[in-house]
N, C-alpha and C positions, 0 to 999 in steps of 0.2 A: 659095474664094469671095472676092469683093471687097466689103469692108465700108466704108460711109460713116458718119461720126459728126459730127453737126451740133452746133456750139456757137453759141448765139445770145444768151446773157446773161452778166453778170459772175459771178453765183453759180455758173454751170456751169463756169466756169474753175477755181474752187476745188474744186468737187465731183468733177470728172472729169479735170482736167489736173493741178492741183497735188497731188491725191490719188495720182497715179501710175497711175490706171486706164487712161488713154489709152496711156501708155508700155508698160504691161504687156500690154494687148490688142494693141498693134502688134507685139509680139514673137511673138504667136500666130497672127495673121491678117494678110492684106494690107489695111491700114487707111489710109483717107484722112480727115483732119479738115477738114470744111468750115466756113467762117466768112464773115461779111460785115464790111466795115469794116476795122478794125485787126486785125492778127494777134493771137490770144489770148495767146500766150506765145512767147518766144524761148529760154527756159531749159529746153529739153527735148533729148532725144536727137535727133541729126541724122537718125536712121533714120525718124522720124515724118514722114509726108507731110502738108503743109497745102495746101489749095486754096481760093483766095478765090472766092466766089460774087458775082454781080451783086446789087446792092441791090434790094429790093422797091420797086415804084413807090409814091410817096407817096399817090396816090389809092387804091390797093388797101389800103394800110396803114390809111387813115382809114375806109374802108368796112368792112374786116374788124374793126376795133376797135369800130365801131358794131354790127356783127353780134354780137360778144361781149357788149357791154353790153345789147343787146336780149334776148339769150338769158338773161342773168342775171336780168332782170326776168321773162321769160316762164316760166322753170323754177324760180323762186325757192323754190317749196314743196318741192323735192326734199330739201333739207337745211336745218337751222335756221341754220347759219352763213351760207348763201347767202341765206336769208330776211332775216337781220339786215343783211347787206351791201347787198342790193338796196333795202330800205326806207330805210336810212341814206343811200344814194347817190341814189336816183331817186324816192323817195316824196314825198308832199305834205309841207308844213310840219308838220302834226300827226303824220304817220307818222314823219318824221325825228326828231321830239322823242320819240315813243313808243319808237323803236328805237335811240335814242342809246346806244352801247355803250362799255363801259370799254376794249375793244380798238378803237382808232380804225381802222375799215375803210372808211369812206365815201371816195369820190373827190371831188375838187373839181369839181363839176358845176354849171353855171349853169341857170337856170330853163328856157330854151329847150331845152337838151339833155335835161333831165329829162323834159320833156313829149314830146320827140321819141322818146326811148327807150321810154317807156310806150306811145306810139302805134305805133311800129314793131314792138313785141313781139306785136301782134295778128296772128293767123295769116296772113291774105292779104298784109299788108304785110311780115311777117317772111319769108314765102316769096319775095316780090319782092326784098327786100334780099339774100337768099341767092342768088337768081338773078343779080343784079348782081355780087355777089362772084365767082360762078362765071365770068361773062363776063370780068371783069377778070383773074382768075387765068389764064384760058385765053389771053387776048390778051397780057398783060404778063409772064407768068411761065413758062408751059409751054415756049414756044419758046426763051426766053432761058436757061433752066436745063437744057434737054434735053442739050446737049453736055457740060455740066459734070458731070452725074450719070450720063453714059453709062458702062455697064459695071459699075455698082454692083448687087450682088445683094441686100444688106440695108442699109437706111438706118436708123441708130440716131438717135432724136430724144428728148432729155430733155424731160420734162414738168415745168414749174415752177409751173403754176397761174396764170400771168399773164393778165390781161385784155388780150390782145394777139393779133396775127395769126400769129406765127411758127410755133408748133407746128402749128396746123391747116393752114397752107399747105404746110409740108414733108410732112405726111402725105398731103395731097391730091396733091402732086407725085409722091410715091412711087407712089401708086395709079395715077395717069394714065400713069406710065412703067413700070408693071408691076414695080415694085421692092417687095420685102417690107419692111414698116416695123416697127421694134421701138421702142416708147416705153419710157422709163425714168423711174420716179418719183424725183424729186430730194429732196423733203422730206416730213416726216411728214403735214402737213395739205394737201398739194397736190391730193389727189383728193377732198377733201370741203369745200373752201372756194374762194372767189374766183371761179371761172369754170367753164364747162361745155365738155366735149370734144364738138365737133360733127362732126369727121372721125375715123372709126373706124380706129385702127391695126390691123395684122394681129396683132401680138404686144405684150404689155405686161409689163415686168419690174417687179414691185412689192415693197415691203418685207416684207409678211407677209400673213396671212389677213385681217386687218382691212382693208387696202387692196385686196386682191382683191375683198372684198365691195363696196367703194366703186366699183370699176370698173363693176360691174353695177347696184348699187342707186341710185347717184347719177347716173352718166353713161349708164346704159342701154346699155352696149357689150356686147351679148350674143354678138356674133360674134367678139370679140377673145379670143385665147387668152392667158391670164395665166400667168406664171411667177413664183415667189417667189425673189427673188435677194438679199434683205437690203439692206444699205446700206454703201458704203465708209466712211462716217462712223464706223461703230461697230466695224468689223473690228479697229482697233488696240487696243481695250479687251480683246479676247480673245487677240490674237496678238503684240502688241509688248511689249518689256520696259519696265517702269515707269520714268519719268524724273522728276526733281525739278521742282516747279512753278515756273514763271517768269512774271513779269508784265512786259509790254511797256509801259513808261511813256510819258507824253505827249511827253516830249522824245526818244523813240525809244531811250533806254537800257533795259537789262533788269536785273531784280533777281530773285534767287531768294528765294522766300518760305520762311523757316525757322520762323517762329512759327505756331501754329495759326491758322486763318482760316476765315471764312465766305465762300463764293463767292456773289455776287449777280449773276444774269444778267439783263440788260435784254431787253425785248421789241422787236419790229420797229417798233411805233409809238412806243415810248419814253415815252408820255405820263405813265405813272404811276411811272416809274423813281425820280424824286426823292422821291415819297411813300414808296416802299418802302425807300429808303436811310435816310430819316429814322426810319422805324419800326424798322429793324434797329439803327440807332445808339442809339436810346433803350433797346432791349432789351439791347444790349451794356453800356450804362452801368449798367443795373440788375444785371447779373451781376458787376460790379466785377472783371472780368478784364482787366487792363491789357495783357496780351500778345496778346489776341485781335485779329486784324486783320480788316478787311473788304475783300475784293477785289471791285471792281465791274467787270464786263465788259459794256460796252454792246453791243447787237446790232450785228453787222457792217454791216447795212444800216438802221440806225436812222433813223427819220424825224423824231426830235426830238433835237437836239443839246443836251446839258446844259451848264451853265456850270461847266466842270471846274475852273477856277481858284478860283471861290468855293466849290466843293464841297470842295476840298482844304484850304481855310482852315477851313471849318465842321466838317469831320470829320477830325481829325488822324490817325486810325488807318486811313484809307482808302487803298487802292492802286488806281489806275484803269488797267485793262488795255485801253488804246486807242492804243498806239503802232503803228508801221508793221507790225511782225511779228505783231501780235495777230490779223491777218486771214490769216496763213499757215495752210494746211491742217494740222489736228492740234495747233495751238498750245494750244488750250484743254484738250486731253486730260489732261495732267498736273495742271492746275489743278482739273479735276473729280475726278480719281482721289484727290487728296491732301487735299481740303477736309474740314473737320469737318462742315459742312452746306452744302447748296446751296439757295438761296432765289430763287425767281423767280415769274413769272406766266405759266406755260404756254407758254414758248418750247420749242423742240425740246430745249433743254438740260435740261428736266424729264426727258424720256425718257433722255437721255444720262446724267444723274446716276443714274437708277434702274438702268440697265444697268451702270454702273460700281460699283454696290453702295453708293451714297451715300444717306443720308437726305435727301430733298427736301421742303422746306416751301413750300407755296403758300398765302399768306394770301388768303382769299376775300373778306374784308371791306374791303380797300383798293381805292380807285378814286375817280375824280372824282365828286363828289356829283351833278353834272348828268346822269350816265350812269344810265339806268334798267335797262339790260340789264347785269347784274353778272357777276362771275366765278362766283358760285354757280349762275347759269343756264348758263354756258358748260360747266362740268364735267359737267353732267347732260344737255345738249342738243346739243352739237356732236359730230358723228359720230366724229371721231378721239379725242375725250375720253371717250366713253362707256366705262365699265368701268375707267378708270384708278384710281378710288377704291378698287378691290379689291386694287391692287398693294401689296406690302409696301414699307415705307420711304417711302411718300408720306403726308405729313401736311398737312391742309387746315384750318387754324384759321379759325373764323368770327368771332372777336372779338379785340381786342388782348390781353385777358387770356389767352385760349387760345394766342395767338402767343407771348407772353412765357413762359408755362408750358412750351410745347413746346420752345422754345430752351433753357430752363434744364434740362429733363429730358434732352434729347438731347445737350447739350454735357457734362453731367456724366456721362452714360452712355458717352460717347465715350472709348475708350482708345487705346492706341498700335497696335492691330491695323490692318493694311492693309485697305482696302476690297477686296472680291473681286467680279469681274464676275458679273452675274446675267442669265440668259436670259429675255427677254420675247418669245418667238417669235411670238405671235399679232399683235403690233404690228410687230416687226422681227426676222426670222429670223437667228439666228446662222449665218453662212455665210462662204465665201471668195468675195467678190463677183466677182472676175475669173474664177474657175473656173465660177461659175454662168452668167455671160455667154457664156463659151466653149462651155458645154454647149448653150445655146440655138442658137448659131451652128452647131455641129456637127449638131444635130438638124435644122435647116433645110437644111443642106448635104446630109444624107442623103436628104431628101425630094426635092431637086432633081435627084438623079441618076436 
């Protein structure tokens, strides 16, 4: 069978190319990697075939993005995260104030666009907007892409949860060209936050039973066949030899961390990172442990860049993992495996730490005072968070006193034993990711004979 694999975002380069998934899959099947714009990577085996696709028309991109935004408002009641995001982005002034969230998820939308999105979400106008999108796809995309995708039997399209047109358009193209489509979940929250899937793929590879439920409950994709494949992000915790932790410093030099350390992981919005660092600093001071380091790892796609120079002056024990190699696939794994504690605000590193067998602390009380929707709401109401409080090694202090006490107890309790990986299969199945993908392709190949 001829397999196509579409790469359309920077995060997918890390998840599927730098992880080795593309290279491994190309050794098993006849694989072509499709992309638009610049080639995703040149540092790969020459056996991998890349093929450049035409760019989508600007008009189609604008209309499809408008469809996605209107859908977010129209279907906002399907999950609490999308409710928060929709009101924070497109609601009235009173609604935006009421749903102001500690996780900054609102888009920069002016008044006219907010009014337009709410109006276009009404059924007759929404259906008209979808029809216009269909016509634009048919006119500007179907003929232009037909020759490029000719001969492909299965088109693999990662799903990253973006409010954008790429995923839906590729799935639509595959259906119109009678190509089987296989969507792949890229990250933990992709299927319960941000956007809605309006074009139904034939197959969906998901992390675990939790995400399988989101495909049906949130997106209403009742005809899509789901497969549990796990995630390439977590395979190394189970199968790779442990390495020493290395911090990629701001000057792009690297340093091995030999002292005990707390790993603090930043979030995508990064808005509360500075507050959390200050809180950890004060807790470390109270412990009077002069050897204890703080390794701060900003989110690779953070939307709030901190004042790193001032941060290093203010906190002498901090090591900032934000150099060039910090974004390499798997760089964070030894840092997670060897830390004394992992502290963050519900990034995917929360799950990563728990799978690594590390104690994870998520302070629920920290956050901008102007935000009415707090971390205590998130942990109980966002679909991908529901139930995480039942997991061992996850501590969620509600006050500064609880936070200080938790750190003191956990750091004293910590001995020299290595953390051992823990299976959390209902969120992310322990698997061999490439083998699971190959099984799906083999299954589809058998059906086509």
